[in-house]
N, C-alpha and C positions, 0 to 999 in steps of 0.2 A: 484360245488358252482365256481360260479363268481365275479371277484374283480374288481370293478370302479378303475378308475386310477383318480390321483388324479392331477389336473392341478396348478401347481406354477407356477407365475410369476417369473423372476429373474430380479431385477432392479441395472443393473450398470449405475456407470457415463460415463459421454459423451464422448468420444474419446476413450472406452476401449473396446479392442475386447475380446471376448470369445476364452478360449486358447484347442483346441481338446485334447490333449495330456499329456498323464501322467505326472507324477513331476518322474521325475530319480531319484534312489537313488545317486545316482553321484555327483550330486547338492547336497547333504545332509554335514553339516561338519560333519570329524570326530569323532569319540567319544574317548575321552581324555581318557585314560587308566590308572589311577595313580601306581605309586614306587612303592606304601603297599602295592596294592593287587596284584602285579607281583613278588613280594619277599613272603608272603604269597603262593601265588602258586607257587613256586621254594621249599620251605619249606615243605610243602606237599605230594608233588611228590616226595623228599627225604626220606623222612621218609617212603612214601609206599614202597619205591627200598630198605630199610633197612630192614625194616620187614620182604620182600620174605626171604625167606630160599636159596632160589637158591644165591643172590645177599651175601652168605657169603663167600661159596667157592672163588670166583670171587675176592673178596676185599680182601682174606690172598694170591691169587695169583701174585694182583698186588703190592702187598708187598715186597711182596719174588723180583719182577722182579724190584721195584724200590730200593732195596738194592742194585742189582749187578752192575746195569744201572749209567754210567756216562758218558754224556752227552759230544760231542767234534763237532770237525765244519764240520764232514763231515754226521754226522744227516740230514735227509731231512728235519726232523718237527724244526721250527723255536724255540730257547729256552732262555728264560728269565733269568736270575739267579733275589735276589732282591737285593738291591743296598746296604744291612749291611753284606750279606753273605761274606765269603774268597771268595769265587769262583770268586766273583765279584771283590771284591781286586785284586785280585791274576789274571783277566782280563786286567783291569787297569795296571797294575802296565808293564806285557809283553804290554801291545798298548805301556804305554809310550816309554818301553827302547828300542822295536822297532824302535820306529820314532826315537830318540836321535840319532839310530844307521843308518838310511836313510839318515839324515842331515849330520852327519860326510862322511858320503860317497861322498852322492851328496848336498851339500851345495849351488852352483850351481844354482840347479834347482827349491830348496823346500825354500831357503832363499833371493836369489838374489846376493849371498859374492860369491867372486871367490873362490876358493881352495889352491891359493897360499894368501889368504887376511883372509883365517881362524880362523888366530887368534886375528881380532877385536873381537872376542863372550871375547876373555876372556878381553881384556881390555874393555868393554864395562860392563863387570859384575863386571868389580873393580871397574870403576869409577860411575856409575850406582845405586844407591842403590833400584835395583831388583834383584832379584833370577834369574840364566841363562835360567829356562824355562820359564819362563816370557817374556823375549828376545828372545827368541824361538818362541814361539807364535803369538808373534808380527809380526816380521819379514816373516814366515807364511803365517801368514792373510795378509801381503801388497804384497810378494810375488807371490802367488796363486789365494787371493780374497775367500777365503775357505768359508763356513757359520760357527758360532760361534757351532751348532749342527758339526761337521766333525769336528771341532779343539779340541768340549769335545772328541768326542770319538777317536782322534788320543793321545791325551794326558794325559786320563784319568779324565778330570774336567767335570763338571755338566757345563752348554752352559750361564747359569748363569754368573758363574765362570771366563770362558773366557772370555765375553765382559765388566766384570770389568774387567781383565787384560791387555785388550788389551786398551781401553779407558787410563789407567791409567801409558799406561806404552811410548804410542805413544811422548807425550810429551816431557817427558826425556830422549827419544833417543835419540827424535829429536835438546832437545838441545846440545848434543855432537857430530851428526854425521855431525849436522853446520859447523863443525870446518874444515872437509872437502873438502866445498866449497869456494873457493877460489880465490879471485880477482889477478890475476898477474900485475907489474906493466906493461907500456907503454915497457920502454927497452923490458922487458921478453918476451911481447908477440909478438913485433916485431922481435926476436930470433927464436920462434917460429912462424912463420907466413909461412907460405903454401908459397910454391911460385906462386900459379896462383894469391895471393894479390901484391903483392908487386911489379908490371908492374905497377897498377895504383891506389890501395886502399892500400899502405901502413898505411896508418892513422888509419882503420879498426880495433877499438880496441874488437870491441862486435857485435856477430849477436843476434839477437832475434826475436822471435815469439808467440805465444798463443795456447795451447790446450783445449781442451773442454774436460768432463770429465758429461757421462749421468749420473743423479741423479734421484731418483726417482718425480711423478707429488707431489709435495705438497696439501693438501685439500686446506690452504689458499689462497685465492686469491692477495691477497701483497705477498707473499710467491712462486706465482709460477710469475705473472709479474718479480719478484726481480730475477728469476732463469731463466728465458727464455733467449736462446742463444742472440737471436738479441736484447733485451732488456734492459737493467739497464745499468751492465755492456762493453764496447766498451775496445780493445786493447789499449786506450790509455790512457784509465781512470785507467787498470789495472797497468802500465808502472809508471802512476806518484803514486800513492798509494801505489804501493809494496815494493820502497826503493832505485828501480835501478837507479833515477838519482843522488844521491847521491853519490852512486858509482862511477859515471862516471868521469874522470878526463876530465879537461879542454883539447882544443883542437885537438880532437880526433872526428875519425868521428865512426857511428854507423850505419851496414847495418839491413832492413827492409821490408818489402812488402808492397803493396800499400796498406794497411790497417791501415800503422801506420803514413799516410799522414798529420794526424790533430799534428803530435806530433813533427814539426819541430819548433812550437814559444819557446815548454819546452828546446830542447835540445840547440837550440840559447840564451839559458835564463843564458845554464852552456857551452859556447862562443865553443858547435859541432854542427856537420853538420850530417841533416841525407841523408845517402843514397838508394835510391828504385827504384824499377821501372818506370819508366814514364808513368803516364796518356792515355789513348789514344784520338787521338786528329783526327780531322778531316785537315788535314795538305797538302801538298804536298803532292807527293808521294815517293818523296827525304829524306825527313824529316821521315815520318810514315818507312821507312824499317832505321834511325835512331834507330830512338825510339829500334822496333824488336832486332834491332842487343842489344842494351843496354840492352833492358828485358833478353835477352837471357845470356848473360854475369854476366846479377847479382843475375839471377836465377844458373845457375851453379856455382856461390861461396853461396849460400847460402842452399845448399845440406848438408853441415854440420850443419844446427840447425837441419834438416830434420830428421840426420842420431841422433843424441843427443833423435829428441822427439823418435824415435822407438826405443831406451834402454830404456826410461821412461816406453813406453808401454809393455815393457816385464814385469813392475808388474801391475801384472792384475786386479789390483785395479785403475790405473789410463787406463785402458784401456776404447776407444770412449764411448762402451757400456756396458761400468759395472756396469750401475742401481743402485749406491750406495745407502743406507737405509739415509733417512733422518738424523738418531740419529746421524750416522757419519759426517756428513757437518763439526761439531767446528773441527774437526782436519786432516782435510784434505792437508790443508796447510803445515802439521807437517807429513804429508806422504810422501808428495811429496819431503820435506828436508831431508828424510831420504832416499827417491828414487836417490837425486840426489848426496848423499853422497854414497851411494853406487858406485853408477856406475863412482864415478871417481876411485874409487878403482879397476875396469877393463879396460880393456887394452884401447889401442888410439884408439881413432876415425879415424882419420887422419893414415891411416897405412904409412910411409916412402917408 
């Protein structure tokens, strides 16, 4: 029997071309599997497995093995006990005691406190309303900049507890350690002044500089502009707002680099002078030679402030690329005070 074909006319919109390829299944949206269906399927598999007579012997064998099996560090499989188990409490106790022992043996490496100044921990615990363990957690975070999760593992606390301890402890510790940051009188400074300063710069009482720490990029555009390194806060603004000028005695000199050239007016109001490398000028060769020589002399003397900053950088929270969490920005000033107080407990910057 011969079947006649049916002629069909397709009406397409203007500008539309017919597609000669078949639709691909990969372009279809994935099928949504509900969790309830997955659970019912798992329960059905478990009931089917338990109804199998061969499973009884295997279950009894596993129960015998589990009674004799004691997890150890040498086990190849990862074993995580329940939070409320006695084993977990014992594990936290061992980790905490081991960390305390390590701190006693290496206080400089773990806390930034020299071994000869380890008694500072006892003084802090007696004068600050904080447990000693909280002080150790705070100083270890500042020194090594470990994540709160690692500190929680070392000291046997939860991550949120470590975060609260750090935020609460930093201002209290900084309030006590700021007493270690002392501004000597001009006669005391002159008595300890290096010989290289006494010939031409005997009235220098301070060398100033600034350093930067990388932070996480804020999502808010306004905060991004405020935290931009070449943006809102210049070196001169930092000096004027930090209270440094109030501590400066009159008729003295301050040494700085070229970035502080606009600080001259503020220092003149305190009857002080600014010593900095001269700006590059298109003058005669003899004048340029004198400027280059003066720049080298000042740079050789300013090396001491670079040594101090390098000591501060030993605290990993103050490294150039520490990339601090934005939640830690409110306490970063107190962190720097703590670091400055601790490096004053170390040896002298200039060796005799």
